[in-house]
PADO-69235 format. One line per field, with one value per residue: residue number from 1; x, y, z of N, C-alpha, C in turn. Coordinates in steps of 0.02 Angstrom, whole numbers. Example, Ala and Ser with C-alpha at 12.3 -4.5 7.8 and 13.67 -1.06 7.14 Angstrom:
REM PADO-69235
num = (1 | 2)
nu = (660 | 642)
nv = (-284 | -112)
nw = (390 | 354)
cau = (615 | 684)
cav = (-225 | -53)
caw = (390 | 357)
cu = (660 | 645)
cv = (-165 | 2)
cw = (390 | 394)
END
This chain:
REM PADO-69235
num = (1 | 2 | 3 | 4 | 5 | 6 | 7 | 8 | 9 | 10 | 11 | 12 | 13 | 14 | 15 | 16 | 17 | 18 | 19 | 20 | 21 | 22 | 23 | 24 | 25 | 26 | 27 | 28 | 29 | 30 | 31 | 32 | 33 | 34 | 35 | 36 | 37 | 38 | 39 | 40 | 41 | 42 | 43 | 44 | 45 | 46 | 47 | 48 | 49 | 50 | 51 | 52 | 53 | 54 | 55 | 56 | 57 | 58 | 59 | 60 | 61 | 62 | 63 | 64 | 65 | 66 | 67 | 68 | 69 | 70 | 71 | 72 | 73 | 74 | 75 | 76 | 77 | 78 | 79 | 80 | 81 | 82 | 83 | 84 | 85 | 86 | 87 | 88 | 89 | 90 | 91 | 92 | 93 | 94 | 95 | 96 | 97 | 98 | 99 | 100 | 101 | 102 | 103 | 104 | 105 | 106 | 107 | 108 | 109 | 110 | 111 | 112 | 113 | 114 | 115 | 116 | 117 | 118 | 119 | 120 | 121 | 122 | 123 | 124 | 125 | 126 | 127 | 128 | 129 | 130 | 131 | 132 | 133 | 134 | 135 | 136 | 137 | 138 | 139 | 140 | 141 | 142 | 143 | 144 | 145 | 146 | 147 | 148 | 149 | 150 | 151 | 152 | 153 | 154 | 155 | 156)
nu = (7889 | 7816 | 7696 | 7741 | 7883 | 7901 | 7877 | 7983 | 8092 | 8063 | 8073 | 8213 | 8272 | 8228 | 8301 | 8436 | 8462 | 8429 | 8459 | 8461 | 8328 | 8266 | 8304 | 8243 | 8313 | 8299 | 8359 | 8489 | 8463 | 8402 | 8509 | 8594 | 8521 | 8518 | 8640 | 8791 | 8773 | 8823 | 8890 | 8973 | 8873 | 8866 | 8783 | 8697 | 8715 | 8594 | 8620 | 8752 | 8885 | 8958 | 9093 | 9136 | 9128 | 9219 | 9338 | 9366 | 9418 | 9571 | 9650 | 9750 | 9729 | 9626 | 9642 | 9637 | 9507 | 9366 | 9320 | 9180 | 9142 | 9219 | 9151 | 9027 | 9060 | 9086 | 8950 | 8888 | 8952 | 8888 | 8790 | 8730 | 8712 | 8606 | 8646 | 8564 | 8490 | 8499 | 8529 | 8616 | 8731 | 8768 | 8796 | 8921 | 9003 | 8990 | 9060 | 9187 | 9224 | 9216 | 9183 | 9304 | 9425 | 9527 | 9498 | 9453 | 9315 | 9270 | 9331 | 9251 | 9119 | 9133 | 9150 | 9021 | 8953 | 8881 | 8882 | 8760 | 8623 | 8575 | 8432 | 8407 | 8467 | 8400 | 8276 | 8301 | 8319 | 8370 | 8518 | 8621 | 8728 | 8865 | 8978 | 9119 | 9073 | 8960 | 8805 | 8676 | 8517 | 8412 | 8259 | 8212 | 8261 | 8362 | 8363 | 8298 | 8199 | 8210 | 8077 | 8012 | 8066 | 8025 | 7889 | 7880 | 7922 | 7828 | 7709 | 7619)
nv = (-3013 | -2855 | -2768 | -2641 | -2652 | -2758 | -2684 | -2591 | -2679 | -2732 | -2622 | -2590 | -2708 | -2697 | -2578 | -2606 | -2735 | -2749 | -2811 | -2948 | -2959 | -2940 | -3055 | -3147 | -3206 | -3263 | -3336 | -3289 | -3158 | -3180 | -3237 | -3122 | -3035 | -3101 | -3112 | -3027 | -2856 | -2755 | -2597 | -2644 | -2637 | -2593 | -2663 | -2664 | -2800 | -2928 | -3021 | -3042 | -3144 | -3194 | -3239 | -3167 | -3033 | -3037 | -3058 | -2934 | -2815 | -2743 | -2801 | -2743 | -2625 | -2657 | -2669 | -2538 | -2499 | -2456 | -2560 | -2588 | -2571 | -2669 | -2780 | -2763 | -2781 | -2923 | -2962 | -2921 | -3005 | -3121 | -3180 | -3184 | -3024 | -2894 | -2787 | -2692 | -2622 | -2471 | -2460 | -2572 | -2536 | -2416 | -2474 | -2526 | -2412 | -2354 | -2446 | -2453 | -2326 | -2177 | -2209 | -2192 | -2157 | -2302 | -2351 | -2461 | -2473 | -2435 | -2542 | -2651 | -2613 | -2615 | -2752 | -2794 | -2769 | -2825 | -2879 | -2809 | -2886 | -2885 | -2874 | -2821 | -2694 | -2643 | -2625 | -2551 | -2443 | -2366 | -2275 | -2288 | -2214 | -2242 | -2156 | -2168 | -2269 | -2333 | -2409 | -2491 | -2494 | -2614 | -2626 | -2742 | -2910 | -3024 | -3120 | -3144 | -3267 | -3368 | -3398 | -3290 | -3183 | -3209 | -3198 | -3061 | -2999 | -3040 | -2969 | -2834)
nw = (-1853 | -1883 | -1989 | -2021 | -2004 | -2102 | -2212 | -2208 | -2223 | -2351 | -2432 | -2408 | -2461 | -2599 | -2631 | -2603 | -2658 | -2793 | -2915 | -2877 | -2834 | -2961 | -3024 | -2947 | -2838 | -2704 | -2599 | -2589 | -2555 | -2433 | -2360 | -2359 | -2284 | -2159 | -2108 | -2053 | -2084 | -2220 | -2248 | -2093 | -1950 | -1787 | -1642 | -1485 | -1381 | -1325 | -1238 | -1153 | -1102 | -944 | -965 | -1081 | -1036 | -925 | -989 | -1051 | -976 | -922 | -789 | -714 | -647 | -553 | -414 | -371 | -375 | -277 | -136 | -132 | -266 | -327 | -277 | -331 | -466 | -460 | -437 | -557 | -644 | -618 | -697 | -870 | -962 | -1019 | -1132 | -1198 | -1110 | -1025 | -891 | -870 | -944 | -880 | -756 | -783 | -808 | -684 | -600 | -661 | -710 | -816 | -993 | -1083 | -1214 | -1229 | -1101 | -968 | -952 | -1076 | -1155 | -1102 | -1134 | -1275 | -1298 | -1279 | -1395 | -1546 | -1722 | -1819 | -1917 | -2086 | -2094 | -1968 | -1981 | -2086 | -2026 | -1912 | -1771 | -1623 | -1603 | -1474 | -1357 | -1241 | -1166 | -1258 | -1338 | -1452 | -1505 | -1599 | -1539 | -1567 | -1654 | -1699 | -1698 | -1774 | -1928 | -2095 | -2172 | -2322 | -2366 | -2308 | -2371 | -2504 | -2488 | -2451 | -2565 | -2655 | -2630 | -2688)
cau = (7898 | 7751 | 7688 | 7785 | 7949 | 7904 | 7881 | 8052 | 8134 | 8050 | 8105 | 8286 | 8292 | 8225 | 8353 | 8502 | 8475 | 8380 | 8480 | 8432 | 8256 | 8243 | 8320 | 8204 | 8361 | 8272 | 8406 | 8543 | 8437 | 8391 | 8579 | 8623 | 8478 | 8521 | 8709 | 8810 | 8758 | 8884 | 8946 | 8957 | 8838 | 8867 | 8723 | 8705 | 8692 | 8546 | 8642 | 8830 | 8903 | 9019 | 9161 | 9150 | 9136 | 9278 | 9395 | 9375 | 9461 | 9640 | 9646 | 9802 | 9701 | 9573 | 9651 | 9625 | 9438 | 9340 | 9300 | 9107 | 9142 | 9240 | 9099 | 8977 | 9085 | 9068 | 8881 | 8878 | 8972 | 8852 | 8753 | 8731 | 8679 | 8570 | 8669 | 8518 | 8469 | 8542 | 8553 | 8673 | 8789 | 8779 | 8830 | 8990 | 9035 | 8988 | 9111 | 9255 | 9235 | 9192 | 9206 | 9349 | 9474 | 9575 | 9478 | 9423 | 9241 | 9263 | 9338 | 9191 | 9060 | 9142 | 9139 | 8950 | 8929 | 8873 | 8864 | 8685 | 8606 | 8541 | 8365 | 8412 | 8487 | 8342 | 8216 | 8326 | 8316 | 8398 | 8587 | 8625 | 8797 | 8885 | 9042 | 9149 | 9047 | 8894 | 8774 | 8607 | 8469 | 8372 | 8184 | 8200 | 8327 | 8362 | 8370 | 8234 | 8206 | 8193 | 8005 | 7991 | 8089 | 7980 | 7823 | 7889 | 7934 | 7764 | 7657 | 7633)
cav = (-2951 | -2822 | -2746 | -2583 | -2684 | -2790 | -2627 | -2565 | -2734 | -2737 | -2560 | -2599 | -2757 | -2670 | -2530 | -2634 | -2797 | -2747 | -2863 | -3008 | -2957 | -2950 | -3122 | -3189 | -3244 | -3257 | -3365 | -3242 | -3096 | -3205 | -3244 | -3057 | -3001 | -3137 | -3112 | -2954 | -2804 | -2721 | -2599 | -2665 | -2590 | -2620 | -2660 | -2687 | -2873 | -2935 | -3068 | -3049 | -3196 | -3171 | -3248 | -3109 | -2972 | -3049 | -3052 | -2870 | -2766 | -2752 | -2805 | -2716 | -2569 | -2684 | -2657 | -2462 | -2489 | -2465 | -2627 | -2596 | -2572 | -2735 | -2828 | -2753 | -2818 | -2990 | -2967 | -2912 | -3063 | -3185 | -3206 | -3144 | -2961 | -2866 | -2716 | -2642 | -2590 | -2419 | -2476 | -2614 | -2495 | -2372 | -2513 | -2534 | -2350 | -2343 | -2482 | -2440 | -2257 | -2158 | -2243 | -2149 | -2197 | -2344 | -2364 | -2529 | -2463 | -2435 | -2612 | -2695 | -2594 | -2638 | -2823 | -2798 | -2755 | -2873 | -2851 | -2815 | -2917 | -2841 | -2860 | -2776 | -2631 | -2617 | -2605 | -2496 | -2435 | -2302 | -2280 | -2270 | -2213 | -2230 | -2132 | -2174 | -2328 | -2326 | -2465 | -2487 | -2530 | -2637 | -2634 | -2814 | -2952 | -3086 | -3112 | -3163 | -3328 | -3370 | -3396 | -3224 | -3141 | -3225 | -3165 | -2987 | -2977 | -3060 | -2923 | -2771)
caw = (-1887 | -1897 | -2055 | -2033 | -2012 | -2164 | -2267 | -2208 | -2254 | -2425 | -2464 | -2405 | -2513 | -2670 | -2647 | -2602 | -2691 | -2850 | -2959 | -2846 | -2842 | -3035 | -3040 | -2893 | -2803 | -2635 | -2549 | -2586 | -2517 | -2364 | -2332 | -2342 | -2230 | -2105 | -2087 | -2039 | -2134 | -2255 | -2201 | -2022 | -1902 | -1718 | -1605 | -1417 | -1375 | -1277 | -1183 | -1148 | -1047 | -896 | -993 | -1122 | -996 | -889 | -1031 | -1081 | -943 | -898 | -715 | -676 | -605 | -513 | -341 | -358 | -371 | -208 | -123 | -151 | -341 | -343 | -257 | -384 | -528 | -451 | -448 | -627 | -681 | -590 | -752 | -933 | -954 | -1079 | -1144 | -1231 | -1053 | -1002 | -822 | -875 | -968 | -826 | -703 | -807 | -795 | -610 | -575 | -699 | -722 | -878 | -1049 | -1125 | -1255 | -1199 | -1027 | -954 | -966 | -1155 | -1176 | -1085 | -1176 | -1343 | -1297 | -1277 | -1461 | -1598 | -1791 | -1837 | -1977 | -2140 | -2074 | -1913 | -2002 | -2121 | -1979 | -1878 | -1698 | -1595 | -1584 | -1403 | -1340 | -1172 | -1171 | -1326 | -1371 | -1481 | -1536 | -1617 | -1495 | -1623 | -1646 | -1724 | -1683 | -1816 | -2005 | -2126 | -2210 | -2394 | -2372 | -2289 | -2426 | -2554 | -2464 | -2455 | -2643 | -2689 | -2611 | -2724)
cu = (7828 | 7751 | 7731 | 7859 | 7952 | 7907 | 7951 | 8099 | 8124 | 8081 | 8187 | 8305 | 8288 | 8280 | 8424 | 8520 | 8430 | 8399 | 8452 | 8359 | 8235 | 8257 | 8284 | 8252 | 8350 | 8322 | 8463 | 8527 | 8429 | 8459 | 8602 | 8585 | 8486 | 8593 | 8729 | 8804 | 8823 | 8861 | 8925 | 8926 | 8840 | 8807 | 8738 | 8674 | 8647 | 8567 | 8721 | 8848 | 8960 | 9082 | 9182 | 9170 | 9202 | 9340 | 9414 | 9424 | 9528 | 9632 | 9702 | 9784 | 9645 | 9579 | 9638 | 9552 | 9416 | 9317 | 9223 | 9101 | 9167 | 9188 | 9046 | 9000 | 9070 | 8992 | 8862 | 8897 | 8940 | 8812 | 8756 | 8691 | 8655 | 8599 | 8627 | 8493 | 8525 | 8571 | 8614 | 8737 | 8812 | 8822 | 8904 | 9031 | 9040 | 9051 | 9183 | 9272 | 9208 | 9223 | 9240 | 9398 | 9523 | 9557 | 9452 | 9344 | 9232 | 9271 | 9281 | 9133 | 9067 | 9132 | 9065 | 8913 | 8929 | 8868 | 8791 | 8675 | 8573 | 8473 | 8359 | 8425 | 8429 | 8281 | 8241 | 8316 | 8340 | 8472 | 8596 | 8705 | 8811 | 8961 | 9060 | 9112 | 8971 | 8869 | 8706 | 8570 | 8416 | 8301 | 8166 | 8265 | 8317 | 8373 | 8301 | 8244 | 8193 | 8121 | 7979 | 8008 | 8042 | 7911 | 7822 | 7887 | 7868 | 7706 | 7673 | 7647)
cv = (-2918 | -2795 | -2685 | -2609 | -2722 | -2740 | -2601 | -2619 | -2733 | -2678 | -2567 | -2651 | -2728 | -2621 | -2558 | -2699 | -2800 | -2801 | -2933 | -3013 | -2970 | -3023 | -3171 | -3231 | -3234 | -3283 | -3317 | -3180 | -3122 | -3206 | -3173 | -3025 | -3041 | -3141 | -3037 | -2908 | -2780 | -2650 | -2622 | -2618 | -2625 | -2612 | -2690 | -2761 | -2878 | -2987 | -3076 | -3091 | -3166 | -3178 | -3195 | -3049 | -2980 | -3041 | -2980 | -2825 | -2784 | -2749 | -2775 | -2656 | -2593 | -2669 | -2584 | -2450 | -2497 | -2532 | -2638 | -2605 | -2643 | -2786 | -2818 | -2784 | -2892 | -3004 | -2967 | -2972 | -3130 | -3215 | -3158 | -3080 | -2936 | -2795 | -2665 | -2597 | -2532 | -2431 | -2523 | -2577 | -2446 | -2407 | -2520 | -2467 | -2332 | -2385 | -2458 | -2369 | -2238 | -2199 | -2198 | -2192 | -2237 | -2363 | -2433 | -2527 | -2474 | -2509 | -2657 | -2678 | -2619 | -2711 | -2837 | -2780 | -2815 | -2840 | -2860 | -2848 | -2867 | -2824 | -2810 | -2699 | -2598 | -2591 | -2552 | -2501 | -2371 | -2320 | -2249 | -2266 | -2207 | -2217 | -2137 | -2228 | -2319 | -2391 | -2452 | -2530 | -2554 | -2647 | -2708 | -2847 | -3013 | -3070 | -3131 | -3223 | -3321 | -3360 | -3322 | -3174 | -3147 | -3190 | -3091 | -2965 | -2999 | -3012 | -2858 | -2709)
cw = (-1902 | -1962 | -2070 | -2044 | -2076 | -2220 | -2266 | -2240 | -2331 | -2461 | -2466 | -2456 | -2584 | -2682 | -2650 | -2641 | -2757 | -2902 | -2936 | -2848 | -2912 | -3053 | -2989 | -2857 | -2730 | -2583 | -2541 | -2545 | -2443 | -2325 | -2309 | -2289 | -2161 | -2075 | -2073 | -2097 | -2162 | -2272 | -2132 | -1983 | -1833 | -1679 | -1531 | -1409 | -1320 | -1226 | -1191 | -1084 | -1005 | -923 | -1037 | -1085 | -955 | -929 | -1059 | -1045 | -931 | -821 | -673 | -629 | -555 | -443 | -323 | -357 | -302 | -200 | -143 | -229 | -363 | -330 | -316 | -442 | -520 | -462 | -523 | -668 | -663 | -650 | -819 | -922 | -1024 | -1086 | -1181 | -1170 | -1032 | -933 | -823 | -895 | -911 | -767 | -719 | -787 | -720 | -577 | -600 | -714 | -790 | -938 | -1097 | -1164 | -1217 | -1128 | -1028 | -969 | -1046 | -1177 | -1159 | -1125 | -1247 | -1351 | -1294 | -1342 | -1506 | -1670 | -1805 | -1904 | -2026 | -2119 | -2017 | -1931 | -2043 | -2081 | -1934 | -1801 | -1682 | -1583 | -1516 | -1392 | -1262 | -1181 | -1245 | -1363 | -1389 | -1507 | -1549 | -1567 | -1543 | -1605 | -1670 | -1716 | -1727 | -1891 | -2031 | -2170 | -2279 | -2407 | -2357 | -2343 | -2489 | -2546 | -2470 | -2525 | -2679 | -2678 | -2648 | -2678)
END
């Protein structure tokens, strides 16, 4: 975490956990910053397995997809994919069509979202949308330890 990110986290903690800061409850703050933020903020996953992607679409329309697109789906499922990359999200819509409400593309893209941690929300990023699905492209991934919280709160 760089200095600018530390400053963002410190401000977020002081704003959202003032009672915990006053009581020096570093472990409670660390837990909140390392688990899903409240309210839930969806973020693009950096590694989505083939199993997760394969479970998302309704295959009843698979036969109507052009043979080349079906082959492309097989290539996409060959390994985990990083959905922070616009090319990966575009690949989904190229195969399955536009990500509209109830579409297979929407279901697959939704499966590629994770809950951002408190630290990830504090540091932020850019919200990126593909069709009807939006997620935070995080500038930082992870939580913060008790020691890191203590260090942040100890610096004036």
